[in-house]
N, C-alpha and C positions, 0 to 999 in steps of 0.2 A: 739476865734481865728480868726483873719481876714487874710485869705490867698488869694493869687491871684487865680482867677477862674481856671487857667490851672493846678495848683498844687493840688487843692482840690480833684479831683478824685483819685490821688495817695495816699493822706493822708487817704481817706476813705477805700481804698483797703489794706492798711498796716496791720490793725488788722486781716484781713482774710488770710494773708500769712502763709504758713505752718511753723511749728517749726522745729528745728533740728532733733528731734526724729521722727517726721512725715516724714521728708525727708529721714532719714535712713531707715524707713520702706518701703518707695516707692522704694528706691534703691535696697533693698533686694528683693522686689516683682518683680522688673524689671529684676534682675539677674536670678531669677528662671524662669521667662518668656523667657528670652534669651536662657537659657539651653534647655527648652522645644522646642523652635523654632529651635534650632540647631539639636536636635534629629529628629524632623520631617523633617527638610531639608535633613539630611543624609539619612533618609528612602526614601524620594522622589528621591534623586539622585541615590540611589541603584536600585530602581524600574525602573527608566528611563534607566539606564545602562543595566539592565537585559532585558528590553523590546527591546532595540536597538539590543542587541546580538541575541535574538530570531528572530527579524525581518530580520536582515542581513542573518542569517543562512537559514531562509525560502526562502528568495529571491535568495540566492545562490543555494539552492536545486532546485528551480523551473527553474532557468537558466540552470543548469546542466542537468535537465530532458529534457528541450527543445533542448539542444545541442545533447544529446544522441538520441532523437527521430529524429532530422534532419539528423544525421549521419546514422541512420538505414534506413531512407527513401532513402537517396542518395545511400546507399549500395544496397537496394532492386531494385531501378530503374536501377542502373548500371548492376546488374546481370540479370535483366529481359530484358534489351535491347541488351545484347550480343548475337551474333549468335552462334548457336551450331556448334562445330567443324565438318567439313565435313570429313567423313570417306571414304576412297577409298576401294572398295570391289573388290577383284580379282574374275573374272568369271572363274569358274572351269568347266572342262568337265562334261557333264551330267552323273549322276551316275545311273547305272541300278537299277531298283526296286529290292528289296530283294526277294529272292525265296519264293514261298508260303510256309507257315508253314505246316508241316505234321499234319494230323488230330490226335486228341488225341487217345491214345491206351486205350481201355476200357476193363476191365477184369470183366466178369460176375461171381458172386459167387452164387452157388445154395442156396436156402433158407433153413433154419434149419427145421428139422421135428418137428411137434408140439407134445408135450408130451401127449396129449389126442387124441384118435381116433376121426375122424370127425363124426358128428352127422348123424343119419340115415335120409335119405331124404324121403319125403312122396312119395308114388307111383303116377305116372303120370296118369291122367284120361284116361280112355279107349276111343278110338275113334271109331265110328260106321261106 
């Protein structure tokens, strides 16, 4: 077969082209692959959305903590810088010191007699 040189490579590749059954198998494999990729893609989008939610909530929490701290600082500075109210004190006449207290009244109670007679004392030594 004498073909033109530009057509010869196409004729040589023709027997290697896939058949209809091979093409059907490839389509089935690609459909399964597309389903797997779609599942993975949905999981990735879910993870990104959850990460964004947590990131936004953490940022909002830090911002609110900063605002609360700044408000507390302003409140403290304001209260510390205020002057204490001046109280007017009326000067009263001097008060006489209280009368001295009377001394306490002491009652002496005689001691109880002992149930046993006192022990005999030793005689005193004689003096010369």
